[in-house]
C-alpha positions as CSV (number, residue, x, y, z in Angstrom):
1,F,0.1,0.0,-0.2
2,A,3.0,2.2,0.5
3,A,3.9,2.0,-2.9
4,E,0.5,2.6,-4.2
5,R,-0.1,5.8,-2.0
6,G,3.6,7.3,-3.1
7,R,2.6,6.9,-6.7
8,G,-0.5,8.8,-5.8
9,N,1.1,11.5,-4.0
10,A,3.9,12.0,-6.7
11,V,1.1,12.2,-9.2
12,D,-0.8,14.8,-7.2
13,A,2.3,16.8,-6.9
14,A,3.2,16.6,-10.4
15,K,-0.5,17.9,-11.4
16,L,0.3,20.8,-9.1
17,M,3.6,21.6,-10.5
18,A,2.5,21.6,-14.4
19,A,-0.4,23.7,-13.3
20,D,1.9,25.9,-11.5
21,I,4.3,26.1,-14.5
22,T,1.5,26.9,-16.7
23,T,-0.3,29.2,-14.7
24,F,1.0,32.8,-14.4
25,D,0.4,36.7,-14.8
26,V,2.3,39.4,-15.1
27,G,0.8,41.2,-12.2
28,T,1.2,38.3,-9.8
29,A,5.0,37.1,-11.3
30,D,7.0,37.4,-8.2
31,A,4.4,35.4,-6.0
32,D,3.7,32.9,-9.3
33,M,7.7,32.4,-9.3
34,K,7.8,32.2,-5.4
35,R,5.0,29.2,-5.6
36,L,6.7,27.4,-8.2
37,L,10.0,27.6,-6.7
38,S,8.9,26.4,-3.4
39,A,7.5,23.0,-5.1
40,T,11.0,22.2,-6.6
41,T,14.0,20.8,-4.9
42,P,17.1,23.1,-4.4
43,P,19.3,22.0,-7.2
44,Y,16.5,22.0,-9.8
45,A,15.7,25.6,-8.7
46,A,19.3,26.8,-9.1
47,G,20.0,25.3,-11.8
48,P,20.4,26.7,-15.7
49,E,16.6,28.0,-15.7
50,G,17.2,29.1,-12.3
51,D,17.5,33.0,-13.0
52,T,14.2,33.9,-11.9
53,G,14.8,37.7,-12.4
54,A,15.1,37.3,-16.5
55,V,12.0,35.0,-16.2
56,I,9.9,37.8,-14.5
57,K,11.3,40.6,-16.7
58,A,10.6,38.4,-19.9
59,M,6.9,38.3,-18.4
60,H,6.6,42.0,-17.9
61,T,8.3,43.1,-21.5
62,D,5.8,40.6,-22.9
63,Q,2.9,41.0,-20.6
64,A,2.3,37.6,-20.3
65,R,-0.2,35.5,-18.7
66,S,-1.4,32.1,-18.8
67,T,-3.7,29.8,-17.3
68,G,-3.1,25.8,-17.5
69,T,-5.6,23.1,-16.7
70,V,-4.3,19.7,-16.2
71,T,-6.1,17.0,-18.5
72,E,-4.2,13.9,-17.9
73,A,-1.5,12.6,-15.6
74,G,0.1,9.1,-15.0
75,V,3.2,7.6,-13.4
76,L,5.9,6.8,-16.2
77,S,8.3,5.1,-13.3
78,Y,8.2,4.8,-9.8
79,D,11.0,3.8,-7.3
80,A,10.3,3.4,-3.6
81,D,13.9,2.7,-3.1
82,T,15.0,6.2,-4.1
83,D,11.5,7.8,-3.5
84,T,11.7,9.0,-7.1
85,A,8.8,9.2,-9.8
86,H,8.4,10.0,-13.5
87,V,5.2,11.6,-14.2
88,L,3.9,12.2,-17.6
89,V,1.3,15.2,-17.4
90,T,-0.8,16.9,-20.3
91,V,-1.9,20.6,-19.6
92,Q,-4.3,22.5,-21.8
93,A,-3.6,26.2,-21.7
94,Q,-4.4,29.4,-22.4
95,V,-1.7,31.9,-23.5
96,A,-1.9,35.7,-23.9
97,S,0.9,38.2,-24.4
98,K,1.6,41.4,-26.2
99,S,1.9,39.9,-29.5
100,L,-0.8,37.4,-28.7
101,P,-3.4,39.8,-27.4
102,G,-6.4,37.5,-28.3
103,G,-5.1,34.4,-26.7
104,Q,-3.8,31.0,-28.1
105,A,-4.5,27.6,-26.7
106,R,-1.8,25.4,-26.1
107,E,-1.1,21.8,-25.0
108,Y,2.1,20.8,-23.1
109,R,3.3,17.5,-22.0
110,M,5.9,17.6,-19.4
111,D,7.8,14.7,-18.1
112,I,8.0,15.9,-14.2
113,T,10.6,14.0,-12.2
114,M,9.4,14.0,-8.5
115,L,11.4,13.5,-5.3
116,D,10.1,12.8,-1.8
117,Q,12.2,14.8,0.4
118,G,9.1,14.9,3.2
119,G,6.8,16.0,0.3
120,W,6.8,15.5,-3.3
121,L,9.2,18.3,-4.9
122,A,10.2,18.4,-8.5
123,D,13.4,17.7,-9.5
124,N,13.5,18.0,-13.4
125,V,10.7,19.1,-16.1
126,E,11.3,18.3,-19.2
127,F,8.7,19.2,-22.0
128,V,8.2,16.6,-24.4
129,G,6.3,15.8,-27.8
């Protein structure tokens, strides 16, 4: 039962991460980024994508906003010994910016590596296909 509970908790956390990645607004960019980073491992947060100032600046420049809704999620792999799960998540998002003032529907698929460190945290997010 512990493994099944672990899988379920990993999926729930990955779904929240995917929604957080695809839901943001220029008016709440700082809070959106803090919320996102609070659900990641420190090494992932500090990695090559870790320049939050540049991301927030780009959001302001582009007047970017997006609302993402998770449509599907499932475990690709789970290792109870290392408390690691790979979760595939599909998100539908409505994205708008200066260049897309009317908005545009987009679909994203993400392979999210989750680690249980007293709570499930994203250790890697890869956009796939």
